[in-house]
ROMI-223968 format. One record per residue (C-alpha): x, y, z; residue in three letters; residue number from 1. Coordinates in pm, 1 decimal, always signed. Layout:
residues N
c1 | c2 | c3 | resn | resi
X | Y | Z | ALA | NUM
...
end
This chain:
residues 263
c1 | c2 | c3 | resn | resi
-3547.3 | +13328.8 | +9933.2 | UNK | 1
-3328.6 | +13562.9 | +9733.0 | UNK | 2
-3440.8 | +13893.6 | +9582.3 | UNK | 3
-3409.2 | +13743.3 | +9228.0 | UNK | 4
-3634.4 | +13449.7 | +9325.2 | UNK | 5
-3897.8 | +13682.6 | +9474.4 | UNK | 6
-3886.4 | +13893.4 | +9156.0 | UNK | 7
-3943.6 | +13580.9 | +8943.1 | UNK | 8
-4238.9 | +13480.6 | +9157.5 | UNK | 9
-4397.4 | +13826.1 | +9119.8 | UNK | 10
-4344.5 | +13817.7 | +8746.9 | UNK | 11
-4512.9 | +13478.4 | +8718.6 | UNK | 12
-4798.8 | +13603.5 | +8938.4 | UNK | 13
-4846.7 | +13912.6 | +8723.8 | UNK | 14
-4838.5 | +13697.6 | +8406.0 | UNK | 15
-5098.3 | +13454.4 | +8549.7 | UNK | 16
-5323.3 | +13742.5 | +8655.7 | UNK | 17
-5289.2 | +13909.9 | +8312.8 | UNK | 18
-5383.5 | +13585.0 | +8135.0 | UNK | 19
-5680.4 | +13534.5 | +8367.6 | UNK | 20
-5806.1 | +13888.6 | +8321.5 | UNK | 21
-5768.8 | +13865.8 | +7939.8 | UNK | 22
-5963.0 | +13537.4 | +7924.4 | UNK | 23
-6235.7 | +13681.4 | +8147.3 | UNK | 24
-6263.3 | +14002.9 | +7940.1 | UNK | 25
-6318.4 | +13806.4 | +7615.6 | UNK | 26
-6574.0 | +13578.7 | +7775.9 | UNK | 27
-6373.1 | +13255.4 | +7788.3 | UNK | 28
-6426.3 | +13207.1 | +8162.1 | UNK | 29
-6806.0 | +13215.3 | +8126.0 | UNK | 30
-6932.1 | +12859.3 | +8186.6 | UNK | 31
-7266.5 | +12922.4 | +8020.7 | UNK | 32
-7109.1 | +13061.6 | +7705.4 | UNK | 33
-6857.6 | +12778.4 | +7690.4 | UNK | 34
-7138.4 | +12524.3 | +7728.3 | UNK | 35
-7335.3 | +12677.1 | +7445.8 | UNK | 36
-7023.0 | +12688.7 | +7233.4 | UNK | 37
-6948.9 | +12323.0 | +7291.0 | UNK | 38
-7304.4 | +12229.1 | +7193.1 | UNK | 39
-7293.9 | +12440.0 | +6876.6 | UNK | 40
-6958.8 | +12296.0 | +6775.1 | UNK | 41
-7091.8 | +11943.2 | +6823.2 | UNK | 42
-7391.4 | +12023.8 | +6594.4 | UNK | 43
-7162.3 | +12181.0 | +6335.3 | UNK | 44
-6919.1 | +11886.3 | +6335.1 | UNK | 45
-7203.7 | +11638.8 | +6301.1 | UNK | 46
-7337.7 | +11830.6 | +5997.7 | UNK | 47
-6998.2 | +11805.2 | +5825.6 | UNK | 48
-7032.6 | +11427.4 | +5782.7 | UNK | 49
-7055.7 | +11248.4 | +5553.5 | UNK | 50
-6877.8 | +11470.9 | +5296.2 | UNK | 51
-7062.4 | +11543.4 | +4971.0 | UNK | 52
-6877.1 | +11371.2 | +4683.6 | UNK | 53
-7084.4 | +11549.4 | +4417.5 | UNK | 54
-6888.1 | +11871.8 | +4457.7 | UNK | 55
-6546.1 | +11705.0 | +4441.9 | UNK | 56
-6486.8 | +11807.4 | +4077.3 | UNK | 57
-6579.0 | +12171.9 | +4143.9 | UNK | 58
-6375.8 | +12189.9 | +4460.1 | UNK | 59
-6068.2 | +12027.5 | +4299.4 | UNK | 60
-6072.5 | +12275.7 | +4011.3 | UNK | 61
-6098.6 | +12561.2 | +4263.4 | UNK | 62
-5814.2 | +12417.9 | +4464.6 | UNK | 63
-5593.1 | +12408.0 | +4159.2 | UNK | 64
-5665.3 | +12778.5 | +4108.5 | UNK | 65
-5575.4 | +12838.7 | +4472.6 | UNK | 66
-5240.0 | +12660.5 | +4422.9 | UNK | 67
-5171.6 | +12874.6 | +4114.7 | UNK | 68
-5258.2 | +13191.4 | +4307.3 | UNK | 69
-5029.8 | +13086.9 | +4593.2 | UNK | 70
-4737.7 | +12987.3 | +4371.5 | UNK | 71
-4755.2 | +13290.2 | +4140.1 | UNK | 72
-4802.5 | +13522.5 | +4437.6 | UNK | 73
-4514.3 | +13374.1 | +4632.6 | UNK | 74
-4275.1 | +13395.7 | +4336.0 | UNK | 75
-4377.5 | +13749.0 | +4258.5 | UNK | 76
-4345.9 | +13842.1 | +4629.9 | UNK | 77
-4001.8 | +13689.0 | +4642.9 | UNK | 78
-3895.3 | +13886.2 | +4335.0 | UNK | 79
-4008.5 | +14202.4 | +4514.1 | UNK | 80
-3868.1 | +14100.7 | +4855.9 | UNK | 81
-3512.8 | +14013.6 | +4751.5 | UNK | 82
-3399.2 | +14355.9 | +4627.7 | UNK | 83
-3584.6 | +14524.6 | +4919.3 | UNK | 84
-3412.7 | +14287.8 | +5163.1 | UNK | 85
-3069.3 | +14367.3 | +5009.2 | UNK | 86
-3147.5 | +14734.6 | +5041.7 | UNK | 87
-3252.6 | +14684.2 | +5407.1 | UNK | 88
-2942.4 | +14485.9 | +5498.4 | UNK | 89
-2720.4 | +14698.1 | +5724.1 | UNK | 90
-2415.5 | +14478.9 | +5655.5 | UNK | 91
-2448.3 | +14577.2 | +5290.5 | UNK | 92
-2596.5 | +14928.6 | +5284.6 | UNK | 93
-2518.1 | +15070.1 | +5631.5 | UNK | 94
-2771.5 | +15178.3 | +5900.5 | UNK | 95
-2879.4 | +15506.4 | +5737.0 | UNK | 96
-2930.7 | +15381.2 | +5382.8 | UNK | 97
-3111.6 | +15069.8 | +5491.8 | UNK | 98
-3375.5 | +15251.4 | +5704.4 | UNK | 99
-3613.0 | +15353.5 | +5416.2 | UNK | 100
-3626.6 | +14998.7 | +5288.2 | UNK | 101
-3702.4 | +14864.7 | +5636.4 | UNK | 102
-3973.0 | +15125.2 | +5680.0 | UNK | 103
-4129.4 | +15028.3 | +5346.3 | UNK | 104
-4127.2 | +14658.2 | +5439.8 | UNK | 105
-4286.0 | +14743.4 | +5775.3 | UNK | 106
-4562.5 | +14937.9 | +5602.8 | UNK | 107
-4628.5 | +14642.8 | +5365.1 | UNK | 108
-4649.7 | +14399.0 | +5659.0 | UNK | 109
-4896.4 | +14622.2 | +5836.2 | UNK | 110
-5167.3 | +14535.0 | +5578.8 | UNK | 111
-5312.3 | +14180.9 | +5626.0 | UNK | 112
-5328.8 | +13958.0 | +5318.7 | UNK | 113
-5707.7 | +13968.0 | +5312.7 | UNK | 114
-5704.3 | +14348.5 | +5304.1 | UNK | 115
-5451.1 | +14337.3 | +5020.9 | UNK | 116
-5694.1 | +14108.8 | +4841.1 | UNK | 117
-5974.1 | +14367.7 | +4883.4 | UNK | 118
-5743.9 | +14644.8 | +4758.2 | UNK | 119
-5657.8 | +14455.6 | +4443.2 | UNK | 120
-6018.9 | +14344.7 | +4383.1 | UNK | 121
-6097.6 | +14714.8 | +4368.2 | UNK | 122
-5788.9 | +14782.2 | +4149.5 | UNK | 123
-5812.1 | +14494.4 | +3894.7 | UNK | 124
-6150.4 | +14343.2 | +3954.8 | UNK | 125
-6276.0 | +14005.1 | +4083.9 | UNK | 126
-6078.8 | +13692.1 | +4014.2 | UNK | 127
-5744.5 | +13523.5 | +4068.8 | UNK | 128
-5536.3 | +13821.8 | +3950.3 | UNK | 129
-5643.5 | +14014.2 | +4256.9 | UNK | 130
-5567.8 | +13719.3 | +4483.1 | UNK | 131
-5222.4 | +13671.8 | +4324.6 | UNK | 132
-5130.9 | +14043.0 | +4372.7 | UNK | 133
-5260.7 | +14034.0 | +4728.7 | UNK | 134
-5050.8 | +13729.0 | +4814.4 | UNK | 135
-4748.0 | +13886.2 | +4638.4 | UNK | 136
-4756.6 | +14205.7 | +4849.8 | UNK | 137
-4816.1 | +14013.8 | +5169.2 | UNK | 138
-4528.5 | +13776.4 | +5090.0 | UNK | 139
-4294.3 | +14064.4 | +4996.0 | UNK | 140
-4344.6 | +14227.5 | +5333.6 | UNK | 141
-4273.4 | +13918.5 | +5542.2 | UNK | 142
-4010.6 | +13762.9 | +5319.6 | UNK | 143
-3826.0 | +14097.9 | +5299.7 | UNK | 144
-3788.2 | +14110.5 | +5682.0 | UNK | 145
-3689.9 | +13742.4 | +5711.1 | UNK | 146
-3438.4 | +13777.4 | +5427.4 | UNK | 147
-3258.0 | +14085.7 | +5553.6 | UNK | 148
-3231.8 | +13930.1 | +5899.8 | UNK | 149
-3087.5 | +13617.2 | +5738.8 | UNK | 150
-2842.4 | +13818.5 | +5531.6 | UNK | 151
-2726.9 | +14009.3 | +5840.1 | UNK | 152
-2665.0 | +13678.3 | +6012.3 | UNK | 153
-2399.6 | +13575.6 | +5764.3 | UNK | 154
-2057.7 | +13509.4 | +5928.0 | UNK | 155
-1879.6 | +13850.1 | +5954.4 | UNK | 156
-1544.4 | +13682.7 | +5870.4 | UNK | 157
-1682.7 | +13580.0 | +5529.7 | UNK | 158
-1804.6 | +13934.1 | +5470.6 | UNK | 159
-1471.8 | +14084.4 | +5563.9 | UNK | 160
-1284.0 | +13835.3 | +5349.7 | UNK | 161
-1480.2 | +13941.9 | +5042.3 | UNK | 162
-1447.5 | +14308.9 | +5125.7 | UNK | 163
-1072.3 | +14277.9 | +5174.6 | UNK | 164
-1019.9 | +14198.6 | +4802.8 | UNK | 165
-1193.6 | +14523.9 | +4699.6 | UNK | 166
-1541.6 | +14394.7 | +4618.3 | UNK | 167
-1824.3 | +14647.1 | +4604.5 | UNK | 168
-2177.2 | +14602.7 | +4734.9 | UNK | 169
-2306.8 | +14402.3 | +4440.6 | UNK | 170
-2009.9 | +14166.6 | +4450.7 | UNK | 171
-2049.1 | +14132.2 | +4832.4 | UNK | 172
-2412.4 | +14034.9 | +4785.9 | UNK | 173
-2334.8 | +13804.1 | +4492.6 | UNK | 174
-2031.9 | +13625.5 | +4631.9 | UNK | 175
-2081.6 | +13632.2 | +5006.0 | UNK | 176
-2429.3 | +13710.3 | +5143.2 | UNK | 177
-2651.9 | +13524.6 | +4900.1 | UNK | 178
-2445.0 | +13204.1 | +4871.1 | UNK | 179
-2392.9 | +13181.2 | +5247.9 | UNK | 180
-2769.2 | +13235.6 | +5315.9 | UNK | 181
-2901.3 | +13033.2 | +5019.5 | UNK | 182
-3019.7 | +12727.7 | +5216.6 | UNK | 183
-3203.1 | +12939.1 | +5473.0 | UNK | 184
-3358.6 | +13157.4 | +5204.0 | UNK | 185
-3492.3 | +12844.5 | +5028.4 | UNK | 186
-3633.2 | +12707.5 | +5352.6 | UNK | 187
-3817.4 | +13035.1 | +5420.6 | UNK | 188
-3941.4 | +13052.3 | +5060.1 | UNK | 189
-4088.7 | +12704.2 | +5087.8 | UNK | 190
-4241.8 | +12787.4 | +5421.7 | UNK | 191
-4412.3 | +13098.8 | +5292.0 | UNK | 192
-4541.7 | +12896.9 | +4992.0 | UNK | 193
-4703.5 | +12650.2 | +5230.7 | UNK | 194
-4849.9 | +12935.1 | +5432.1 | UNK | 195
-4976.8 | +13111.3 | +5119.8 | UNK | 196
-5169.8 | +12808.0 | +5005.4 | UNK | 197
-5367.4 | +12828.0 | +5326.6 | UNK | 198
-5393.1 | +13208.7 | +5301.6 | UNK | 199
-5507.2 | +13183.3 | +4938.0 | UNK | 200
-5786.0 | +12952.4 | +5049.9 | UNK | 201
-5970.0 | +13247.8 | +5208.0 | UNK | 202
-5895.7 | +13498.7 | +4933.3 | UNK | 203
-6219.3 | +13393.5 | +4769.3 | UNK | 204
-6405.1 | +13541.2 | +5068.2 | UNK | 205
-6346.6 | +13880.7 | +4910.2 | UNK | 206
-6383.6 | +13771.7 | +4550.7 | UNK | 207
-6014.2 | +13719.4 | +4480.8 | UNK | 208
-6047.3 | +13366.3 | +4337.5 | UNK | 209
-5966.8 | +13020.3 | +4456.2 | UNK | 210
-6144.6 | +12774.1 | +4679.0 | UNK | 211
-6241.8 | +13035.3 | +4934.3 | UNK | 212
-6531.0 | +13140.1 | +4712.0 | UNK | 213
-6684.0 | +12798.6 | +4756.8 | UNK | 214
-6596.4 | +12777.1 | +5128.0 | UNK | 215
-6787.8 | +13098.0 | +5191.7 | UNK | 216
-7076.5 | +12991.5 | +4967.5 | UNK | 217
-7118.4 | +12657.5 | +5139.6 | UNK | 218
-7115.7 | +12823.5 | +5479.9 | UNK | 219
-7372.1 | +13086.4 | +5379.0 | UNK | 220
-7604.0 | +12815.8 | +5229.9 | UNK | 221
-7553.2 | +12587.1 | +5529.9 | UNK | 222
-7420.9 | +12312.8 | +5299.6 | UNK | 223
-7184.5 | +12172.9 | +5558.5 | UNK | 224
-7138.9 | +11839.7 | +5386.9 | UNK | 225
-7002.6 | +12022.1 | +5077.1 | UNK | 226
-6793.2 | +12240.5 | +5308.9 | UNK | 227
-6643.2 | +11920.5 | +5453.0 | UNK | 228
-6542.5 | +11806.7 | +5106.1 | UNK | 229
-6369.9 | +12139.6 | +5037.1 | UNK | 230
-6189.7 | +12131.7 | +5373.1 | UNK | 231
-6068.1 | +11772.8 | +5317.5 | UNK | 232
-5929.2 | +11868.4 | +4971.6 | UNK | 233
-5753.4 | +12168.0 | +5127.1 | UNK | 234
-5609.8 | +11949.1 | +5405.2 | UNK | 235
-5474.7 | +11695.2 | +5155.2 | UNK | 236
-5309.9 | +11969.0 | +4946.0 | UNK | 237
-5150.9 | +12132.8 | +5254.9 | UNK | 238
-5016.5 | +11797.1 | +5379.1 | UNK | 239
-4879.6 | +11713.5 | +5033.1 | UNK | 240
-4711.1 | +12052.3 | +4996.9 | UNK | 241
-4563.8 | +12021.5 | +5349.4 | UNK | 242
-4422.7 | +11678.2 | +5266.4 | UNK | 243
-4280.5 | +11790.7 | +4932.2 | UNK | 244
-4120.5 | +12100.5 | +5078.7 | UNK | 245
-3957.0 | +11900.3 | +5353.9 | UNK | 246
-3813.6 | +11663.1 | +5090.5 | UNK | 247
-3678.5 | +11956.4 | +4887.6 | UNK | 248
-3521.8 | +12115.1 | +5196.6 | UNK | 249
-3348.8 | +11791.7 | +5290.6 | UNK | 250
-3221.2 | +11740.5 | +4935.1 | UNK | 251
-3077.9 | +12089.3 | +4916.1 | UNK | 252
-2912.5 | +12063.2 | +5258.3 | UNK | 253
-2754.5 | +11729.4 | +5159.0 | UNK | 254
-2628.1 | +11882.4 | +4836.0 | UNK | 255
-2485.1 | +12176.4 | +5026.5 | UNK | 256
-2305.1 | +11941.8 | +5264.7 | UNK | 257
-2166.8 | +11744.1 | +4973.0 | UNK | 258
-1996.7 | +12040.9 | +4809.9 | UNK | 259
-1819.5 | +12173.1 | +5126.3 | UNK | 260
-1448.5 | +12242.1 | +5070.4 | UNK | 261
-1229.5 | +11945.7 | +5139.8 | UNK | 262
-1494.8 | +11680.6 | +5054.3 | UNK | 263
end
């Protein structure tokens, strides 16, 4: 056995021990606890059925508000993320000038979406406005990082070709970086919209509007059949948005392929 093979074996052993110790420290290797957990889950799942159809109208209206929060928050977050991503792109701004924008995006990402929701509930009061602003800040942080990494991944030959004709930073962004990265940017925007619909579903836990308010209420009042209805509505919406975004991505990619030079 070579030294490299022995090193790999030791690494796998250390990884396995680390996983085992982590599971044990959080109580997931305790048979008694796992047994009680399985019994409690079975009781909970049984209580979910059959769903309560009487709350369908209320839940659907709340779900529509959740979609509005997610859509408005995602678009506002994208509007904030794009200029920050351009400012953080080293290809465009250089290492020194891009550092403050990267630091700002890192600070925004540090705060979870639920905490952003609490902050804006304090700032603007209860309701969907707080949820929208919370989703917007959360989206700006993550989209900003994804976008500047995407922009930096643009083919260097394209960037140099645009620079060689004397274009400045704005022209470089307008005619090289953004067009080349457009399909990937759209894919990431659709992904974060899907994610934000799920994230918006729990914004109501802190009074920031949407279906989360009812999810929390049904849990607190032990109305698990009504909770089941709300979860099923959320599942249908998430599946529908996932299907729609996949169709949009395929359509855009096909359109992009159709307009390639020489076709």
